[in-house]
N, CA, C, O and the ligand as a Tripos MOL2 file, in Angstrom:
@<TRIPOS>MOLECULE
protein
  237   235    60     0     0
PROTEIN
NO_CHARGES

@<TRIPOS>ATOM
      1 N         -15.8320   13.5580   -3.9970 N.3       1 MET1
      2 CA        -17.1920   13.0300   -4.2540 C.3       1 MET1
      3 C         -18.2150   14.1620   -4.2450 C.2       1 MET1
      4 O         -19.2180   14.0930   -3.5350 O.2       1 MET1
      5 N         -17.9560   15.2130   -5.0410 N.am      2 SER2
      6 CA        -18.8900   16.3310   -5.0510 C.3       2 SER2
      7 C         -19.6520   16.4090   -6.3660 C.2       2 SER2
      8 O         -20.2570   17.4330   -6.6830 O.2       2 SER2
      9 N         -19.6180   15.3390   -7.1150 N.am      3 GLU3
     10 CA        -20.3170   15.3350   -8.4000 C.3       3 GLU3
     11 C         -21.8220   15.3160   -8.2130 C.2       3 GLU3
     12 O         -22.3550   14.6680   -7.3130 O.2       3 GLU3
     13 N         -22.4790   16.0410   -9.0850 N.am      4 LYS4
     14 CA        -23.9420   16.0310   -9.0180 C.3       4 LYS4
     15 C         -24.4720   14.7660   -9.6830 C.2       4 LYS4
     16 O         -23.9030   14.2710  -10.6560 O.2       4 LYS4
     17 N         -25.5440   14.2680   -9.1520 N.am      5 SER5
     18 CA        -26.1270   13.0480   -9.7050 C.3       5 SER5
     19 C         -27.5220   13.3310  -10.2360 C.2       5 SER5
     20 O         -28.5170   12.7370   -9.8210 O.2       5 SER5
     21 N         -27.5450   14.2640  -11.1710 N.am      6 LYS6
     22 CA        -28.8270   14.6880  -11.7360 C.3       6 LYS6
     23 C         -29.5640   13.5470  -12.4370 C.2       6 LYS6
     24 O         -30.7840   13.4180  -12.3410 O.2       6 LYS6
     25 N         -28.7870   12.7250  -13.1430 N.am      7 SER7
     26 CA        -29.4140   11.7160  -13.9850 C.3       7 SER7
     27 C         -29.6490   10.4080  -13.2380 C.2       7 SER7
     28 O         -29.9990    9.4000  -13.8520 O.2       7 SER7
     29 N         -29.4650   10.4140  -11.9530 N.am      8 PHE8
     30 CA        -29.6220    9.1700  -11.1970 C.3       8 PHE8
     31 C         -31.0040    8.5680  -11.3790 C.2       8 PHE8
     32 O         -31.1410    7.3710  -11.6310 O.2       8 PHE8
     33 N         -32.0210    9.3970  -11.2510 N.am      9 ARG9
     34 CA        -33.3860    8.8850  -11.3120 C.3       9 ARG9
     35 C         -33.7140    8.3150  -12.6920 C.2       9 ARG9
     36 O         -34.3700    7.2790  -12.8000 O.2       9 ARG9
     37 N         -33.2590    8.9920  -13.7400 N.am     10 SER10
     38 CA        -33.6090    8.5490  -15.0800 C.3      10 SER10
     39 C         -32.8810    7.2540  -15.4550 C.2      10 SER10
     40 O         -33.2620    6.5750  -16.4080 O.2      10 SER10
     41 N         -31.8540    6.9270  -14.7140 N.am     11 ASN11
     42 CA        -31.1470    5.6860  -15.0010 C.3      11 ASN11
     43 C         -31.9900    4.4630  -14.6570 C.2      11 ASN11
     44 O         -31.7000    3.3480  -15.0920 O.2      11 ASN11
     45 N         -33.0150    4.6840  -13.8870 N.am     12 LEU12
     46 CA        -33.8510    3.5560  -13.4790 C.3      12 LEU12
     47 C         -34.9170    3.2430  -14.5130 C.2      12 LEU12
     48 O         -35.6220    2.2390  -14.4100 O.2      12 LEU12
     49 N         -35.0310    4.1130  -15.5100 N.am     13 TYR13
     50 CA        -36.0910    3.9240  -16.4830 C.3      13 TYR13
     51 C         -35.5330    3.8440  -17.8930 C.2      13 TYR13
     52 O         -34.4450    4.3380  -18.1880 O.2      13 TYR13
     53 N         -36.3010    3.2150  -18.7390 N.am     14 GLU14
     54 CA        -35.9090    3.1330  -20.1380 C.3      14 GLU14
     55 C         -37.0810    3.6170  -20.9710 C.2      14 GLU14
     56 O         -38.2000    3.1200  -20.8530 O.2      14 GLU14
     57 N         -36.8000    4.5960  -21.8140 N.am     15 ILE15
     58 CA        -37.8700    5.1700  -22.6180 C.3      15 ILE15
     59 C         -37.8010    4.6320  -24.0400 C.2      15 ILE15
     60 O         -36.8010    4.8020  -24.7370 O.2      15 ILE15
     61 N         -38.8720    3.9870  -24.4530 N.am     16 ASP16
     62 CA        -38.9400    3.4480  -25.8050 C.3      16 ASP16
     63 C         -39.7040    4.4220  -26.6800 C.2      16 ASP16
     64 O         -40.9290    4.5140  -26.6040 O.2      16 ASP16
     65 N         -38.9760    5.1420  -27.5040 N.am     17 LEU17
     66 CA        -39.6110    6.1860  -28.3050 C.3      17 LEU17
     67 C         -40.5210    5.6140  -29.3870 C.2      17 LEU17
     68 O         -41.5090    6.2400  -29.7700 O.2      17 LEU17
     69 N         -40.1870    4.4380  -29.8720 N.am     18 LYS18
     70 CA        -41.0040    3.8350  -30.9190 C.3      18 LYS18
     71 C         -42.3780    3.4390  -30.3960 C.2      18 LYS18
     72 O         -43.3990    3.6370  -31.0550 O.2      18 LYS18
     73 N         -42.3750    2.8850  -29.2150 N.am     19 LYS19
     74 CA        -43.6420    2.4520  -28.6300 C.3      19 LYS19
     75 C         -44.2610    3.5250  -27.7460 C.2      19 LYS19
     76 O         -45.4220    3.4300  -27.3490 O.2      19 LYS19
     77 N         -43.4620    4.5520  -27.4440 N.am     20 GLY20
     78 CA        -43.9480    5.5980  -26.5720 C.3      20 GLY20
     79 C         -44.1770    5.1010  -25.1600 C.2      20 GLY20
     80 O         -45.0760    5.5580  -24.4550 O.2      20 GLY20
     81 N         -43.3550    4.1700  -24.7720 N.am     21 ALA21
     82 CA        -43.5550    3.5650  -23.4610 C.3      21 ALA21
     83 C         -42.3620    3.8070  -22.5490 C.2      21 ALA21
     84 O         -41.2190    3.8920  -22.9990 O.2      21 ALA21
     85 N         -42.6460    3.9130  -21.2840 N.am     22 ILE22
     86 CA        -41.5940    4.0220  -20.2870 C.3      22 ILE22
     87 C         -41.6790    2.8000  -19.3880 C.2      22 ILE22
     88 O         -42.7250    2.5000  -18.8140 O.2      22 ILE22
     89 N         -40.5920    2.1250  -19.2830 N.am     23 ARG23
     90 CA        -40.6410    0.9460  -18.4310 C.3      23 ARG23
     91 C         -39.5240    0.9840  -17.4100 C.2      23 ARG23
     92 O         -38.4460    1.5300  -17.6410 O.2      23 ARG23
     93 N         -39.8150    0.4010  -16.3060 N.am     24 LEU24
     94 CA        -38.8560    0.3630  -15.2120 C.3      24 LEU24
     95 C         -37.7220   -0.5860  -15.5680 C.2      24 LEU24
     96 O         -37.9420   -1.7340  -15.9540 O.2      24 LEU24
     97 N         -36.5190   -0.0830  -15.4300 N.am     25 LYS25
     98 CA        -35.3750   -0.9210  -15.7800 C.3      25 LYS25
     99 C         -35.1210   -1.9950  -14.7390 C.2      25 LYS25
    100 O         -34.7960   -3.1380  -15.0600 O.2      25 LYS25
    101 N         -35.2740   -1.6080  -13.5170 N.am     26 ASN26
    102 CA        -34.9660   -2.5620  -12.4650 C.3      26 ASN26
    103 C         -36.1770   -3.3840  -12.0830 C.2      26 ASN26
    104 O         -37.2240   -2.8400  -11.7330 O.2      26 ASN26
    105 N         -36.0340   -4.6680  -12.1480 N.am     27 ARG27
    106 CA        -37.1070   -5.5690  -11.7550 C.3      27 ARG27
    107 C         -36.8810   -6.0520  -10.3380 C.2      27 ARG27
    108 O         -35.7650   -6.0560   -9.8190 O.2      27 ARG27
    109 N         -37.9790   -6.4570   -9.7370 N.am     28 VAL28
    110 CA        -37.8750   -6.9910   -8.3860 C.3      28 VAL28
    111 C         -37.9220   -8.5090   -8.4550 C.2      28 VAL28
    112 O         -38.7570   -9.0860   -9.1520 O.2      28 VAL28
    113 N         -37.0430   -9.1290   -7.7470 N.am     29 CYS29
    114 CA        -36.9510  -10.5820   -7.7460 C.3      29 CYS29
    115 C         -38.2290  -11.1940   -7.1750 C.2      29 CYS29
    116 O         -38.6590  -10.8270   -6.0810 O.2      29 CYS29
    117 N         -38.8370  -12.1260   -7.9110 N.am     30 PRO30
    118 CA        -40.0610  -12.7730   -7.4430 C.3      30 PRO30
    119 C         -39.8110  -13.7180   -6.2860 C.2      30 PRO30
    120 O         -40.7410  -14.1170   -5.5860 O.2      30 PRO30
    121 N         -38.5800  -14.0670   -6.0910 N.am     31 LYS31
    122 CA        -38.2610  -15.0200   -5.0240 C.3      31 LYS31
    123 C         -38.0000  -14.3350   -3.6950 C.2      31 LYS31
    124 O         -38.5690  -14.7050   -2.6680 O.2      31 LYS31
    125 N         -37.1170  -13.3140   -3.7270 N.am     32 CYS32
    126 CA        -36.7250  -12.6900   -2.4640 C.3      32 CYS32
    127 C         -37.1320  -11.2250   -2.3770 C.2      32 CYS32
    128 O         -36.9640  -10.5950   -1.3330 O.2      32 CYS32
    129 N         -37.6740  -10.6720   -3.4830 N.am     33 GLY33
    130 CA        -38.2060   -9.3170   -3.4200 C.3      33 GLY33
    131 C         -37.1830   -8.2110   -3.5100 C.2      33 GLY33
    132 O         -37.5130   -7.0490   -3.2750 O.2      33 GLY33
    133 N         -35.9570   -8.5380   -3.8420 N.am     34 ARG34
    134 CA        -34.9370   -7.5070   -3.9730 C.3      34 ARG34
    135 C         -34.7970   -7.0800   -5.4280 C.2      34 ARG34
    136 O         -35.2600   -7.7600   -6.3440 O.2      34 ARG34
    137 N         -34.1410   -5.9300   -5.6170 N.am     35 VAL35
    138 CA        -33.9720   -5.4120   -6.9720 C.3      35 VAL35
    139 C         -32.9550   -6.2570   -7.7280 C.2      35 VAL35
    140 O         -31.8740   -6.5630   -7.2240 O.2      35 VAL35
    141 N         -33.3300   -6.6250   -8.9490 N.am     36 MET36
    142 CA        -32.4500   -7.4530   -9.7570 C.3      36 MET36
    143 C         -31.5960   -6.5870  -10.6760 C.2      36 MET36
    144 O         -31.9370   -5.4360  -10.9520 O.2      36 MET36
    145 N         -30.4910   -7.1440  -11.1450 N.am     37 ALA37
    146 CA        -29.6000   -6.4330  -12.0520 C.3      37 ALA37
    147 C         -29.7810   -6.9470  -13.4660 C.2      37 ALA37
    148 O         -29.9760   -8.1420  -13.6920 O.2      37 ALA37
    149 N         -29.7120   -6.0260  -14.4090 N.am     38 LEU38
    150 CA        -29.8550   -6.4210  -15.8100 C.3      38 LEU38
    151 C         -28.4800   -6.6510  -16.4290 C.2      38 LEU38
    152 O         -27.6280   -5.7620  -16.4330 O.2      38 LEU38
    153 N         -28.2850   -7.8390  -16.9430 N.am     39 HIS39
    154 CA        -27.0430   -8.1500  -17.6580 C.3      39 HIS39
    155 C         -27.3830   -8.3370  -19.1240 C.2      39 HIS39
    156 O         -28.3800   -8.9760  -19.4600 O.2      39 HIS39
    157 N         -26.5650   -7.7860  -19.9860 N.am     40 GLU40
    158 CA        -26.8770   -7.8480  -21.4180 C.3      40 GLU40
    159 C         -26.0360   -8.8650  -22.1620 C.2      40 GLU40
    160 O         -26.3410   -9.2110  -23.3030 O.2      40 GLU40
    161 N         -24.9900   -9.3430  -21.5300 N.am     41 LYS41
    162 CA        -24.1250  -10.3210  -22.1970 C.3      41 LYS41
    163 C         -23.9270  -11.5360  -21.3090 C.2      41 LYS41
    164 O         -23.8370  -11.3920  -20.0900 O.2      41 LYS41
    165 N         -23.8570  -12.7310  -21.8850 N.am     42 PRO42
    166 CA        -23.9470  -13.0210  -23.3350 C.3      42 PRO42
    167 C         -25.3800  -12.8980  -23.8720 C.2      42 PRO42
    168 O         -25.5750  -12.6950  -25.0700 O.2      42 PRO42
    169 N         -26.3560  -13.0180  -23.0100 N.am     43 ILE43
    170 CA        -27.7370  -12.8120  -23.4310 C.3      43 ILE43
    171 C         -28.4110  -11.9040  -22.4160 C.2      43 ILE43
    172 O         -28.0470  -11.9040  -21.2400 O.2      43 ILE43
    173 N         -29.4130  -11.1150  -22.8750 N.am     44 PRO44
    174 CA        -30.1090  -10.2220  -21.9450 C.3      44 PRO44
    175 C         -30.8540  -11.0190  -20.8800 C.2      44 PRO44
    176 O         -31.6650  -11.8910  -21.1880 O.2      44 PRO44
    177 N         -30.5650  -10.7070  -19.6450 N.am     45 ARG45
    178 CA        -31.2190  -11.4460  -18.5680 C.3      45 ARG45
    179 C         -31.1770  -10.6450  -17.2760 C.2      45 ARG45
    180 O         -30.2990   -9.8100  -17.0600 O.2      45 ARG45
    181 N         -32.1400  -10.9240  -16.4390 N.am     46 TRP46
    182 CA        -32.1730  -10.3080  -15.1150 C.3      46 TRP46
    183 C         -31.5460  -11.2940  -14.1400 C.2      46 TRP46
    184 O         -31.8190  -12.4940  -14.1830 O.2      46 TRP46
    185 N         -30.7150  -10.7730  -13.2740 N.am     47 HIS47
    186 CA        -30.0640  -11.6460  -12.3080 C.3      47 HIS47
    187 C         -30.1850  -11.0700  -10.9050 C.2      47 HIS47
    188 O         -29.9050   -9.8960  -10.6620 O.2      47 HIS47
    189 N         -30.6070  -11.9230  -10.0060 N.am     48 CYS48
    190 CA        -30.6950  -11.5120   -8.6050 C.3      48 CYS48
    191 C         -29.4040  -11.8980   -7.9020 C.2      48 CYS48
    192 O         -29.0400  -13.0730   -7.8590 O.2      48 CYS48
    193 N         -28.7240  -10.9200   -7.3590 N.am     49 GLY49
    194 CA        -27.4450  -11.1850   -6.7110 C.3      49 GLY49
    195 C         -27.5860  -11.8090   -5.3380 C.2      49 GLY49
    196 O         -26.5990  -12.2200   -4.7290 O.2      49 GLY49
    197 N         -28.8220  -11.8800   -4.8510 N.am     50 TYR50
    198 CA        -29.0250  -12.3870   -3.5000 C.3      50 TYR50
    199 C         -29.3690  -13.8650   -3.4860 C.2      50 TYR50
    200 O         -28.8620  -14.6280   -2.6650 O.2      50 TYR50
    201 N         -30.2440  -14.2600   -4.4120 N.am     51 CYS51
    202 CA        -30.6460  -15.6670   -4.4080 C.3      51 CYS51
    203 C         -30.3100  -16.3500   -5.7310 C.2      51 CYS51
    204 O         -30.6650  -17.5090   -5.9470 O.2      51 CYS51
    205 N         -29.6230  -15.6240   -6.6160 N.am     52 SER52
    206 CA        -29.1500  -16.1810   -7.8870 C.3      52 SER52
    207 C         -30.2660  -16.5230   -8.8600 C.2      52 SER52
    208 O         -30.0570  -17.2850   -9.8050 O.2      52 SER52
    209 N         -31.4410  -15.9700   -8.6370 N.am     53 TYR53
    210 CA        -32.5340  -16.1860   -9.5720 C.3      53 TYR53
    211 C         -32.2210  -15.4780  -10.8970 C.2      53 TYR53
    212 O         -31.7470  -14.3420  -10.9100 O.2      53 TYR53
    213 N         -32.4930  -16.1680  -11.9990 N.am     54 VAL54
    214 CA        -32.2210  -15.5970  -13.3180 C.3      54 VAL54
    215 C         -33.4760  -15.6410  -14.1700 C.2      54 VAL54
    216 O         -34.1600  -16.6630  -14.2350 O.2      54 VAL54
    217 N         -33.7730  -14.5260  -14.8240 N.am     55 GLU55
    218 CA        -34.9030  -14.4770  -15.7270 C.3      55 GLU55
    219 C         -34.4200  -13.9300  -17.0760 C.2      55 GLU55
    220 O         -33.9510  -12.7950  -17.1670 O.2      55 GLU55
    221 N         -34.5420  -14.7380  -18.0940 N.am     56 VAL56
    222 CA        -34.0970  -14.3360  -19.4220 C.3      56 VAL56
    223 C         -35.0810  -13.3370  -20.0200 C.2      56 VAL56
    224 O         -36.2960  -13.5110  -19.9250 O.2      56 VAL56
    225 N         -34.5440  -12.2960  -20.6340 N.am     57 VAL57
    226 CA        -35.3740  -11.2710  -21.2430 C.3      57 VAL57
    227 C         -35.8300  -11.7230  -22.6210 C.2      57 VAL57
    228 O         -35.0150  -12.0760  -23.4740 O.2      57 VAL57
    229 N         -37.1230  -11.7080  -22.8250 N.am     58 ARG58
    230 CA        -37.6440  -12.0600  -24.1430 C.3      58 ARG58
    231 C         -38.0520  -10.8040  -24.8850 C.2      58 ARG58
    232 O         -38.5300   -9.8460  -24.2780 O.2      58 ARG58
    233 N         -37.8680  -10.8040  -26.1750 N.am     59 SER59
    234 CA        -38.2030   -9.6360  -26.9650 C.3      59 SER59
    235 C         -39.5360   -9.8340  -27.6850 C.2      59 SER59
    236 O         -39.9860   -8.9430  -28.4060 O.2      59 SER59
    237 ZN        -33.7160  -13.0140   -5.3760 Zn       60 ZN60
@<TRIPOS>BOND
     1     1     2 1
     2     2     3 1
     3     3     4 2
     4     3     5 am
     5     5     6 1
     6     6     7 1
     7     7     8 2
     8     7     9 am
     9     9    10 1
    10    10    11 1
    11    11    12 2
    12    11    13 am
    13    13    14 1
    14    14    15 1
    15    15    16 2
    16    15    17 am
    17    17    18 1
    18    18    19 1
    19    19    20 2
    20    19    21 am
    21    21    22 1
    22    22    23 1
    23    23    24 2
    24    23    25 am
    25    25    26 1
    26    26    27 1
    27    27    28 2
    28    27    29 am
    29    29    30 1
    30    30    31 1
    31    31    32 2
    32    31    33 am
    33    33    34 1
    34    34    35 1
    35    35    36 2
    36    35    37 am
    37    37    38 1
    38    38    39 1
    39    39    40 2
    40    39    41 am
    41    41    42 1
    42    42    43 1
    43    43    44 2
    44    43    45 am
    45    45    46 1
    46    46    47 1
    47    47    48 2
    48    47    49 am
    49    49    50 1
    50    50    51 1
    51    51    52 2
    52    51    53 am
    53    53    54 1
    54    54    55 1
    55    55    56 2
    56    55    57 am
    57    57    58 1
    58    58    59 1
    59    59    60 2
    60    59    61 am
    61    61    62 1
    62    62    63 1
    63    63    64 2
    64    63    65 am
    65    65    66 1
    66    66    67 1
    67    67    68 2
    68    67    69 am
    69    69    70 1
    70    70    71 1
    71    71    72 2
    72    71    73 am
    73    73    74 1
    74    74    75 1
    75    75    76 2
    76    75    77 am
    77    77    78 1
    78    78    79 1
    79    79    80 2
    80    79    81 am
    81    81    82 1
    82    82    83 1
    83    83    84 2
    84    83    85 am
    85    85    86 1
    86    86    87 1
    87    87    88 2
    88    87    89 am
    89    89    90 1
    90    90    91 1
    91    91    92 2
    92    91    93 am
    93    93    94 1
    94    94    95 1
    95    95    96 2
    96    95    97 am
    97    97    98 1
    98    98    99 1
    99    99   100 2
   100    99   101 am
   101   101   102 1
   102   102   103 1
   103   103   104 2
   104   103   105 am
   105   105   106 1
   106   106   107 1
   107   107   108 2
   108   107   109 am
   109   109   110 1
   110   110   111 1
   111   111   112 2
   112   111   113 am
   113   113   114 1
   114   114   115 1
   115   115   116 2
   116   115   117 am
   117   117   118 1
   118   118   119 1
   119   119   120 2
   120   119   121 am
   121   121   122 1
   122   122   123 1
   123   123   124 2
   124   123   125 am
   125   125   126 1
   126   126   127 1
   127   127   128 2
   128   127   129 am
   129   129   130 1
   130   130   131 1
   131   131   132 2
   132   131   133 am
   133   133   134 1
   134   134   135 1
   135   135   136 2
   136   135   137 am
   137   137   138 1
   138   138   139 1
   139   139   140 2
   140   139   141 am
   141   141   142 1
   142   142   143 1
   143   143   144 2
   144   143   145 am
   145   145   146 1
   146   146   147 1
   147   147   148 2
   148   147   149 am
   149   149   150 1
   150   150   151 1
   151   151   152 2
   152   151   153 am
   153   153   154 1
   154   154   155 1
   155   155   156 2
   156   155   157 am
   157   157   158 1
   158   158   159 1
   159   159   160 2
   160   159   161 am
   161   161   162 1
   162   162   163 1
   163   163   164 2
   164   163   165 am
   165   165   166 1
   166   166   167 1
   167   167   168 2
   168   167   169 am
   169   169   170 1
   170   170   171 1
   171   171   172 2
   172   171   173 am
   173   173   174 1
   174   174   175 1
   175   175   176 2
   176   175   177 am
   177   177   178 1
   178   178   179 1
   179   179   180 2
   180   179   181 am
   181   181   182 1
   182   182   183 1
   183   183   184 2
   184   183   185 am
   185   185   186 1
   186   186   187 1
   187   187   188 2
   188   187   189 am
   189   189   190 1
   190   190   191 1
   191   191   192 2
   192   191   193 am
   193   193   194 1
   194   194   195 1
   195   195   196 2
   196   195   197 am
   197   197   198 1
   198   198   199 1
   199   199   200 2
   200   199   201 am
   201   201   202 1
   202   202   203 1
   203   203   204 2
   204   203   205 am
   205   205   206 1
   206   206   207 1
   207   207   208 2
   208   207   209 am
   209   209   210 1
   210   210   211 1
   211   211   212 2
   212   211   213 am
   213   213   214 1
   214   214   215 1
   215   215   216 2
   216   215   217 am
   217   217   218 1
   218   218   219 1
   219   219   220 2
   220   219   221 am
   221   221   222 1
   222   222   223 1
   223   223   224 2
   224   223   225 am
   225   225   226 1
   226   226   227 1
   227   227   228 2
   228   227   229 am
   229   229   230 1
   230   230   231 1
   231   231   232 2
   232   231   233 am
   233   233   234 1
   234   234   235 1
   235   235   236 2
@<TRIPOS>SUBSTRUCTURE
     1 MET1         2 RESIDUE 1 A MET
     2 SER2         6 RESIDUE 1 A SER
     3 GLU3        10 RESIDUE 1 A GLU
     4 LYS4        14 RESIDUE 1 A LYS
     5 SER5        18 RESIDUE 1 A SER
     6 LYS6        22 RESIDUE 1 A LYS
     7 SER7        26 RESIDUE 1 A SER
     8 PHE8        30 RESIDUE 1 A PHE
     9 ARG9        34 RESIDUE 1 A ARG
    10 SER10       38 RESIDUE 1 A SER
    11 ASN11       42 RESIDUE 1 A ASN
    12 LEU12       46 RESIDUE 1 A LEU
    13 TYR13       50 RESIDUE 1 A TYR
    14 GLU14       54 RESIDUE 1 A GLU
    15 ILE15       58 RESIDUE 1 A ILE
    16 ASP16       62 RESIDUE 1 A ASP
    17 LEU17       66 RESIDUE 1 A LEU
    18 LYS18       70 RESIDUE 1 A LYS
    19 LYS19       74 RESIDUE 1 A LYS
    20 GLY20       78 RESIDUE 1 A GLY
    21 ALA21       82 RESIDUE 1 A ALA
    22 ILE22       86 RESIDUE 1 A ILE
    23 ARG23       90 RESIDUE 1 A ARG
    24 LEU24       94 RESIDUE 1 A LEU
    25 LYS25       98 RESIDUE 1 A LYS
    26 ASN26      102 RESIDUE 1 A ASN
    27 ARG27      106 RESIDUE 1 A ARG
    28 VAL28      110 RESIDUE 1 A VAL
    29 CYS29      114 RESIDUE 1 A CYS
    30 PRO30      118 RESIDUE 1 A PRO
    31 LYS31      122 RESIDUE 1 A LYS
    32 CYS32      126 RESIDUE 1 A CYS
    33 GLY33      130 RESIDUE 1 A GLY
    34 ARG34      134 RESIDUE 1 A ARG
    35 VAL35      138 RESIDUE 1 A VAL
    36 MET36      142 RESIDUE 1 A MET
    37 ALA37      146 RESIDUE 1 A ALA
    38 LEU38      150 RESIDUE 1 A LEU
    39 HIS39      154 RESIDUE 1 A HIS
    40 GLU40      158 RESIDUE 1 A GLU
    41 LYS41      162 RESIDUE 1 A LYS
    42 PRO42      166 RESIDUE 1 A PRO
    43 ILE43      170 RESIDUE 1 A ILE
    44 PRO44      174 RESIDUE 1 A PRO
    45 ARG45      178 RESIDUE 1 A ARG
    46 TRP46      182 RESIDUE 1 A TRP
    47 HIS47      186 RESIDUE 1 A HIS
    48 CYS48      190 RESIDUE 1 A CYS
    49 GLY49      194 RESIDUE 1 A GLY
    50 TYR50      198 RESIDUE 1 A TYR
    51 CYS51      202 RESIDUE 1 A CYS
    52 SER52      206 RESIDUE 1 A SER
    53 TYR53      210 RESIDUE 1 A TYR
    54 VAL54      214 RESIDUE 1 A VAL
    55 GLU55      218 RESIDUE 1 A GLU
    56 VAL56      222 RESIDUE 1 A VAL
    57 VAL57      226 RESIDUE 1 A VAL
    58 ARG58      230 RESIDUE 1 A ARG
    59 SER59      234 RESIDUE 1 A SER
    60 ZN60       237 GROUP 0 **** ****
C-alpha cells in the first residue's frame, strides 16, 4: 500500500469545460448529513448508504 494518491482530491470534483464550471461530485444527504454516493446506472442518482435517501439527477 505504498501507492501515491495524488489524484484523490480531484476525484471529488467534476470540471465541466463547456460551462467552465466546477462542481462538487459528492453531495451531502439532506436527511442525515452524510456524504452521498453517485450511481450512474440504471439512471444517474445520488444514494445515501446510511438512510437510503435517493435523489435522481436531473440534466
Ligand atoms: Zn442519509
